[in-house]
N, CA, C and O atoms as CSV, one atom per row, in Angstrom:
chain,resi,resn,atom,element,x,y,z
A,1,MET,N,N,-39.901,-15.463,-2.683
A,1,MET,CA,C,-39.967,-16.674,-3.450
A,1,MET,C,C,-40.389,-17.842,-2.552
A,1,MET,O,O,-41.267,-18.623,-2.920
A,2,ARG,N,N,-39.767,-17.960,-1.381
A,2,ARG,CA,C,-40.136,-19.071,-0.485
A,2,ARG,C,C,-41.592,-18.997,-0.078
A,2,ARG,O,O,-42.272,-20.019,0.019
A,3,ILE,N,N,-42.072,-17.785,0.162
A,3,ILE,CA,C,-43.470,-17.626,0.556
A,3,ILE,C,C,-44.375,-18.119,-0.566
A,3,ILE,O,O,-45.356,-18.819,-0.316
A,4,LYS,N,N,-44.051,-17.759,-1.784
A,4,LYS,CA,C,-44.853,-18.171,-2.932
A,4,LYS,C,C,-44.836,-19.696,-3.083
A,4,LYS,O,O,-45.868,-20.300,-3.375
A,5,ILE,N,N,-43.682,-20.314,-2.886
A,5,ILE,CA,C,-43.584,-21.769,-2.965
A,5,ILE,C,C,-44.382,-22.413,-1.839
A,5,ILE,O,O,-45.114,-23.374,-2.074
A,6,ASN,N,N,-44.251,-21.897,-0.618
A,6,ASN,CA,C,-44.987,-22.467,0.511
A,6,ASN,C,C,-46.494,-22.362,0.315
A,6,ASN,O,O,-47.234,-23.252,0.734
A,7,ARG,N,N,-46.950,-21.299,-0.309
A,7,ARG,CA,C,-48.384,-21.154,-0.588
A,7,ARG,C,C,-48.846,-22.162,-1.642
A,7,ARG,O,O,-50.032,-22.483,-1.717
A,8,SER,N,N,-47.927,-22.653,-2.442
A,8,SER,CA,C,-48.258,-23.607,-3.504
A,8,SER,C,C,-48.204,-25.054,-3.033
A,8,SER,O,O,-48.558,-25.964,-3.783
A,9,LYS,N,N,-47.760,-25.275,-1.791
A,9,LYS,CA,C,-47.662,-26.642,-1.273
A,9,LYS,C,C,-49.041,-27.250,-1.115
A,9,LYS,O,O,-50.013,-26.563,-0.800
A,10,ARG,N,N,-49.106,-28.553,-1.340
A,10,ARG,CA,C,-50.324,-29.326,-1.112
A,10,ARG,C,C,-50.008,-30.410,-0.092
A,10,ARG,O,O,-48.893,-30.930,-0.053
A,11,LEU,N,N,-50.980,-30.743,0.720
A,11,LEU,CA,C,-50.796,-31.828,1.678
A,11,LEU,C,C,-50.592,-33.144,0.934
A,11,LEU,O,O,-51.181,-33.379,-0.121
A,12,VAL,N,N,-49.760,-33.980,1.497
A,12,VAL,CA,C,-49.471,-35.280,0.909
A,12,VAL,C,C,-50.290,-36.319,1.662
A,12,VAL,O,O,-50.269,-36.370,2.892
A,13,SER,N,N,-51.010,-37.145,0.912
A,13,SER,CA,C,-51.810,-38.174,1.581
A,13,SER,C,C,-50.902,-39.133,2.340
A,13,SER,O,O,-49.780,-39.406,1.914
A,14,GLY,N,N,-51.379,-39.626,3.434
A,14,GLY,CA,C,-50.588,-40.524,4.259
A,14,GLY,C,C,-49.922,-39.825,5.419
A,14,GLY,O,O,-49.364,-40.478,6.301
A,15,GLY,N,N,-49.972,-38.496,5.433
A,15,GLY,CA,C,-49.421,-37.745,6.548
A,15,GLY,C,C,-47.909,-37.776,6.658
A,15,GLY,O,O,-47.366,-37.533,7.735
A,16,ASP,N,N,-47.213,-38.073,5.554
A,16,ASP,CA,C,-45.750,-38.093,5.598
A,16,ASP,C,C,-45.205,-36.713,5.929
A,16,ASP,O,O,-45.772,-35.694,5.537
A,17,ARG,N,N,-44.104,-36.700,6.650
A,17,ARG,CA,C,-43.426,-35.454,7.019
A,17,ARG,C,C,-41.974,-35.552,6.600
A,17,ARG,O,O,-41.396,-36.638,6.560
A,18,GLY,N,N,-41.391,-34.406,6.288
A,18,GLY,CA,C,-39.986,-34.396,5.934
A,18,GLY,C,C,-39.582,-33.108,5.259
A,18,GLY,O,O,-40.387,-32.193,5.084
A,19,SER,N,N,-38.323,-33.057,4.886
A,19,SER,CA,C,-37.743,-31.877,4.249
A,19,SER,C,C,-37.095,-32.283,2.935
A,19,SER,O,O,-36.403,-33.298,2.858
A,20,VAL,N,N,-37.325,-31.485,1.909
A,20,VAL,CA,C,-36.792,-31.727,0.568
A,20,VAL,C,C,-36.062,-30.459,0.137
A,20,VAL,O,O,-36.551,-29.358,0.390
A,21,VAL,N,N,-34.918,-30.585,-0.499
A,21,VAL,CA,C,-34.251,-29.426,-1.093
A,21,VAL,C,C,-34.429,-29.528,-2.601
A,21,VAL,O,O,-34.023,-30.507,-3.226
A,22,VAL,N,N,-35.044,-28.496,-3.171
A,22,VAL,CA,C,-35.300,-28.452,-4.607
A,22,VAL,C,C,-34.353,-27.444,-5.241
A,22,VAL,O,O,-34.172,-26.335,-4.737
A,23,SER,N,N,-33.759,-27.846,-6.346
A,23,SER,CA,C,-32.842,-26.993,-7.100
A,23,SER,C,C,-33.528,-26.575,-8.396
A,23,SER,O,O,-34.174,-27.392,-9.052
A,24,PHE,N,N,-33.387,-25.301,-8.766
A,24,PHE,CA,C,-33.964,-24.819,-10.025
A,24,PHE,C,C,-33.308,-23.505,-10.414
A,24,PHE,O,O,-32.597,-22.889,-9.620
A,25,THR,N,N,-33.555,-23.089,-11.636
A,25,THR,CA,C,-33.005,-21.845,-12.163
A,25,THR,C,C,-34.152,-20.932,-12.566
A,25,THR,O,O,-35.129,-21.374,-13.172
A,26,ILE,N,N,-34.027,-19.667,-12.226
A,26,ILE,CA,C,-35.006,-18.668,-12.642
A,26,ILE,C,C,-34.368,-17.832,-13.747
A,26,ILE,O,O,-33.261,-17.316,-13.594
A,27,SER,N,N,-35.086,-17.708,-14.862
A,27,SER,CA,C,-34.589,-16.911,-15.989
A,27,SER,C,C,-34.914,-15.437,-15.766
A,27,SER,O,O,-35.622,-15.080,-14.824
A,28,ALA,N,N,-34.387,-14.591,-16.642
A,28,ALA,CA,C,-34.612,-13.154,-16.532
A,28,ALA,C,C,-36.102,-12.823,-16.542
A,28,ALA,O,O,-36.525,-11.841,-15.931
A,29,SER,N,N,-36.900,-13.643,-17.238
A,29,SER,CA,C,-38.341,-13.398,-17.324
A,29,SER,C,C,-39.105,-13.894,-16.098
A,29,SER,O,O,-40.288,-13.590,-15.943
A,30,GLY,N,N,-38.434,-14.660,-15.217
A,30,GLY,CA,C,-39.083,-15.204,-14.029
A,30,GLY,C,C,-39.499,-16.658,-14.164
A,30,GLY,O,O,-40.002,-17.258,-13.214
A,31,ALA,N,N,-39.289,-17.225,-15.346
A,31,ALA,CA,C,-39.646,-18.630,-15.561
A,31,ALA,C,C,-38.681,-19.546,-14.807
A,31,ALA,O,O,-37.489,-19.254,-14.707
A,32,ALA,N,N,-39.202,-20.647,-14.281
A,32,ALA,CA,C,-38.380,-21.633,-13.566
A,32,ALA,C,C,-38.079,-22.801,-14.502
A,32,ALA,O,O,-38.956,-23.272,-15.225
A,33,SER,N,N,-36.832,-23.259,-14.477
A,33,SER,CA,C,-36.452,-24.403,-15.300
A,33,SER,C,C,-35.472,-25.280,-14.532
A,33,SER,O,O,-34.915,-24.870,-13.513
A,34,GLY,N,N,-35.272,-26.483,-15.034
A,34,GLY,CA,C,-34.320,-27.394,-14.409
A,34,GLY,C,C,-34.709,-27.780,-12.999
A,34,GLY,O,O,-33.843,-28.009,-12.154
A,35,ILE,N,N,-36.007,-27.854,-12.735
A,35,ILE,CA,C,-36.483,-28.161,-11.379
A,35,ILE,C,C,-36.163,-29.621,-11.073
A,35,ILE,O,O,-36.579,-30.530,-11.792
A,36,ARG,N,N,-35.410,-29.826,-9.983
A,36,ARG,CA,C,-35.016,-31.192,-9.623
A,36,ARG,C,C,-34.794,-31.284,-8.117
A,36,ARG,O,O,-34.682,-30.268,-7.431
A,37,ILE,N,N,-34.733,-32.501,-7.616
A,37,ILE,CA,C,-34.474,-32.750,-6.210
A,37,ILE,C,C,-32.967,-32.693,-5.975
A,37,ILE,O,O,-32.214,-33.462,-6.572
A,38,ALA,N,N,-32.530,-31.789,-5.110
A,38,ALA,CA,C,-31.115,-31.690,-4.741
A,38,ALA,C,C,-30.821,-32.566,-3.529
A,38,ALA,O,O,-29.729,-33.122,-3.412
A,39,ARG,N,N,-31.802,-32.689,-2.619
A,39,ARG,CA,C,-31.684,-33.584,-1.465
A,39,ARG,C,C,-33.060,-34.153,-1.168
A,39,ARG,O,O,-33.989,-33.424,-0.822
A,40,SER,N,N,-33.175,-35.447,-1.307
A,40,SER,CA,C,-34.443,-36.134,-1.138
A,40,SER,C,C,-34.844,-36.226,0.329
A,40,SER,O,O,-34.005,-36.223,1.229
A,41,SER,N,N,-36.139,-36.306,0.536
A,41,SER,CA,C,-36.686,-36.553,1.866
A,41,SER,C,C,-36.642,-38.041,2.188
A,41,SER,O,O,-36.765,-38.438,3.347
A,42,GLY,N,N,-36.466,-38.856,1.162
A,42,GLY,CA,C,-36.539,-40.302,1.331
A,42,GLY,C,C,-37.943,-40.834,1.104
A,42,GLY,O,O,-38.172,-42.043,1.152
A,43,VAL,N,N,-38.889,-39.924,0.856
A,43,VAL,CA,C,-40.274,-40.303,0.594
A,43,VAL,C,C,-40.643,-39.765,-0.789
A,43,VAL,O,O,-40.698,-38.552,-0.992
A,44,ALA,N,N,-40.892,-40.659,-1.727
A,44,ALA,CA,C,-41.149,-40.252,-3.115
A,44,ALA,C,C,-42.300,-39.265,-3.227
A,44,ALA,O,O,-42.228,-38.326,-4.020
A,45,ALA,N,N,-43.360,-39.457,-2.451
A,45,ALA,CA,C,-44.519,-38.566,-2.526
A,45,ALA,C,C,-44.162,-37.145,-2.096
A,45,ALA,O,O,-44.646,-36.181,-2.689
A,46,LEU,N,N,-43.323,-37.006,-1.075
A,46,LEU,CA,C,-42.890,-35.671,-0.637
A,46,LEU,C,C,-41.993,-35.017,-1.674
A,46,LEU,O,O,-42.117,-33.824,-1.949
A,47,ASP,N,N,-41.087,-35.804,-2.249
A,47,ASP,CA,C,-40.208,-35.259,-3.278
A,47,ASP,C,C,-41.021,-34.735,-4.456
A,47,ASP,O,O,-40.763,-33.639,-4.953
A,48,LYS,N,N,-41.998,-35.514,-4.902
A,48,LYS,CA,C,-42.850,-35.095,-6.022
A,48,LYS,C,C,-43.654,-33.851,-5.652
A,48,LYS,O,O,-43.787,-32.933,-6.460
A,49,ALA,N,N,-44.188,-33.820,-4.433
A,49,ALA,CA,C,-44.968,-32.666,-3.984
A,49,ALA,C,C,-44.116,-31.399,-3.960
A,49,ALA,O,O,-44.610,-30.315,-4.269
A,50,ALA,N,N,-42.840,-31.528,-3.596
A,50,ALA,CA,C,-41.946,-30.371,-3.559
A,50,ALA,C,C,-41.697,-29.827,-4.962
A,50,ALA,O,O,-41.749,-28.617,-5.179
A,51,VAL,N,N,-41.427,-30.717,-5.912
A,51,VAL,CA,C,-41.228,-30.288,-7.305
A,51,VAL,C,C,-42.509,-29.648,-7.837
A,51,VAL,O,O,-42.462,-28.607,-8.493
A,52,ASP,N,N,-43.651,-30.272,-7.553
A,52,ASP,CA,C,-44.934,-29.722,-7.994
A,52,ASP,C,C,-45.181,-28.334,-7.405
A,52,ASP,O,O,-45.749,-27.475,-8.079
A,53,SER,N,N,-44.769,-28.105,-6.175
A,53,SER,CA,C,-44.945,-26.804,-5.524
A,53,SER,C,C,-44.191,-25.712,-6.269
A,53,SER,O,O,-44.718,-24.619,-6.482
A,54,VAL,N,N,-42.960,-26.008,-6.663
A,54,VAL,CA,C,-42.171,-25.018,-7.409
A,54,VAL,C,C,-42.812,-24.766,-8.770
A,54,VAL,O,O,-42.895,-23.619,-9.212
A,55,GLN,N,N,-43.266,-25.822,-9.436
A,55,GLN,CA,C,-43.904,-25.657,-10.744
A,55,GLN,C,C,-45.160,-24.804,-10.643
A,55,GLN,O,O,-45.400,-23.956,-11.502
A,56,ARG,N,N,-45.970,-25.019,-9.599
A,56,ARG,CA,C,-47.187,-24.228,-9.419
A,56,ARG,C,C,-46.871,-22.777,-9.066
A,56,ARG,O,O,-47.599,-21.870,-9.471
A,57,ALA,N,N,-45.798,-22.550,-8.318
A,57,ALA,CA,C,-45.452,-21.198,-7.875
A,57,ALA,C,C,-44.907,-20.335,-9.020
A,57,ALA,O,O,-45.023,-19.110,-8.977
A,58,ALA,N,N,-44.321,-20.958,-10.032
A,58,ALA,CA,C,-43.746,-20.212,-11.162
A,58,ALA,C,C,-44.871,-19.563,-11.966
A,58,ALA,O,O,-45.975,-20.108,-12.005
A,59,PRO,N,N,-44.633,-18.433,-12.602
A,59,PRO,CA,C,-43.355,-17.727,-12.692
A,59,PRO,C,C,-43.095,-16.883,-11.444
A,59,PRO,O,O,-44.011,-16.501,-10.717
A,60,PHE,N,N,-41.823,-16.614,-11.233
A,60,PHE,CA,C,-41.376,-15.793,-10.122
A,60,PHE,C,C,-41.096,-14.383,-10.625
A,60,PHE,O,O,-41.255,-14.104,-11.814
A,61,ALA,N,N,-40.685,-13.510,-9.744
A,61,ALA,CA,C,-40.365,-12.135,-10.137
A,61,ALA,C,C,-39.214,-12.132,-11.142
A,61,ALA,O,O,-38.306,-12.960,-11.070
A,62,LYS,N,N,-39.270,-11.202,-12.060
A,62,LYS,CA,C,-38.194,-11.061,-13.039
A,62,LYS,C,C,-36.907,-10.639,-12.347
A,62,LYS,O,O,-36.938,-9.973,-11.312
A,63,ILE,N,N,-35.788,-11.027,-12.919
A,63,ILE,CA,C,-34.492,-10.598,-12.397
A,63,ILE,C,C,-34.295,-9.137,-12.803
A,63,ILE,O,O,-34.430,-8.805,-13.981
A,64,PRO,N,N,-33.983,-8.271,-11.859
A,64,PRO,CA,C,-33.776,-6.857,-12.206
A,64,PRO,C,C,-32.649,-6.689,-13.225
A,64,PRO,O,O,-31.639,-7.390,-13.164
A,65,GLU,N,N,-32.827,-5.770,-14.146
A,65,GLU,CA,C,-31.816,-5.542,-15.187
A,65,GLU,C,C,-30.466,-5.183,-14.591
A,65,GLU,O,O,-29.436,-5.562,-15.148
A,66,GLY,N,N,-30.440,-4.481,-13.501
A,66,GLY,CA,C,-29.194,-4.067,-12.872
A,66,GLY,C,C,-28.450,-5.195,-12.176
A,66,GLY,O,O,-27.327,-4.995,-11.713
A,67,ALA,N,N,-29.049,-6.367,-12.094
A,67,ALA,CA,C,-28.406,-7.497,-11.405
A,67,ALA,C,C,-27.240,-8.057,-12.214
A,67,ALA,O,O,-26.355,-8.705,-11.656
A,68,GLY,N,N,-27.234,-7.817,-13.506
A,68,GLY,CA,C,-26.138,-8.296,-14.353
A,68,GLY,C,C,-26.159,-9.793,-14.590
A,68,GLY,O,O,-25.131,-10.378,-14.934
A,69,LYS,N,N,-27.315,-10.425,-14.412
A,69,LYS,CA,C,-27.444,-11.868,-14.631
A,69,LYS,C,C,-28.645,-12.138,-15.521
A,69,LYS,O,O,-29.654,-11.435,-15.462
A,70,SER,N,N,-28.516,-13.173,-16.350
A,70,SER,CA,C,-29.659,-13.569,-17.174
A,70,SER,C,C,-30.417,-14.732,-16.534
A,70,SER,O,O,-31.519,-15.068,-16.967
A,71,SER,N,N,-29.832,-15.344,-15.508
A,71,SER,CA,C,-30.506,-16.408,-14.767
A,71,SER,C,C,-29.900,-16.499,-13.374
A,71,SER,O,O,-28.803,-16.003,-13.118
A,72,TRP,N,N,-30.637,-17.142,-12.489
A,72,TRP,CA,C,-30.200,-17.277,-11.112
A,72,TRP,C,C,-30.553,-18.672,-10.628
A,72,TRP,O,O,-31.696,-19.107,-10.769
A,73,ALA,N,N,-29.582,-19.379,-10.057
A,73,ALA,CA,C,-29.807,-20.732,-9.560
A,73,ALA,C,C,-30.119,-20.692,-8.070
A,73,ALA,O,O,-29.534,-19.911,-7.319
A,74,PHE,N,N,-31.052,-21.549,-7.655
A,74,PHE,CA,C,-31.486,-21.609,-6.260
A,74,PHE,C,C,-31.542,-23.043,-5.763
A,74,PHE,O,O,-31.818,-23.964,-6.531
A,75,ASN,N,N,-31.280,-23.229,-4.485
A,75,ASN,CA,C,-31.532,-24.463,-3.750
A,75,ASN,C,C,-32.450,-24.061,-2.605
A,75,ASN,O,O,-32.047,-23.310,-1.717
A,76,VAL,N,N,-33.685,-24.559,-2.623
A,76,VAL,CA,C,-34.681,-24.123,-1.648
A,76,VAL,C,C,-35.162,-25.320,-0.828
A,76,VAL,O,O,-35.634,-26.306,-1.393
A,77,PRO,N,N,-35.045,-25.239,0.497
A,77,PRO,CA,C,-35.612,-26.307,1.330
A,77,PRO,C,C,-37.125,-26.132,1.435
A,77,PRO,O,O,-37.619,-25.022,1.634
A,78,ILE,N,N,-37.844,-27.225,1.301
A,78,ILE,CA,C,-39.293,-27.225,1.445
A,78,ILE,C,C,-39.633,-28.249,2.523
A,78,ILE,O,O,-39.282,-29.424,2.414
A,79,VAL,N,N,-40.319,-27.785,3.563
A,79,VAL,CA,C,-40.620,-28.637,4.719
A,79,VAL,C,C,-42.094,-28.996,4.717
A,79,VAL,O,O,-42.956,-28.128,4.578
A,80,PHE,N,N,-42.374,-30.268,4.869
A,80,PHE,CA,C,-43.738,-30.762,5.022
A,80,PHE,C,C,-43.876,-31.269,6.449
A,80,PHE,O,O,-43.183,-32.204,6.850
A,81,ASN,N,N,-44.774,-30.651,7.219
A,81,ASN,CA,C,-44.968,-31.100,8.598
A,81,ASN,C,C,-46.408,-31.096,8.998
A,81,ASN,O,O,-46.735,-31.449,10.131
């Protein structure tokens, strides 16, 4: 999942650097919902880029039936450097 999100990252104009933690839920089908900033970088452009990265990376792999869950919550750090 992190690899897929990192591949979806886009450079932010202005050369800002920082780390953002994005929170979201993956449904059984792999769809991402509730995408939000859990810990801001302090730079609005980086925060937006992090949310956009998760949106572009979706859908993710389906949750295996044997997992016993219909959704899974994640907090993922995304680093821009």
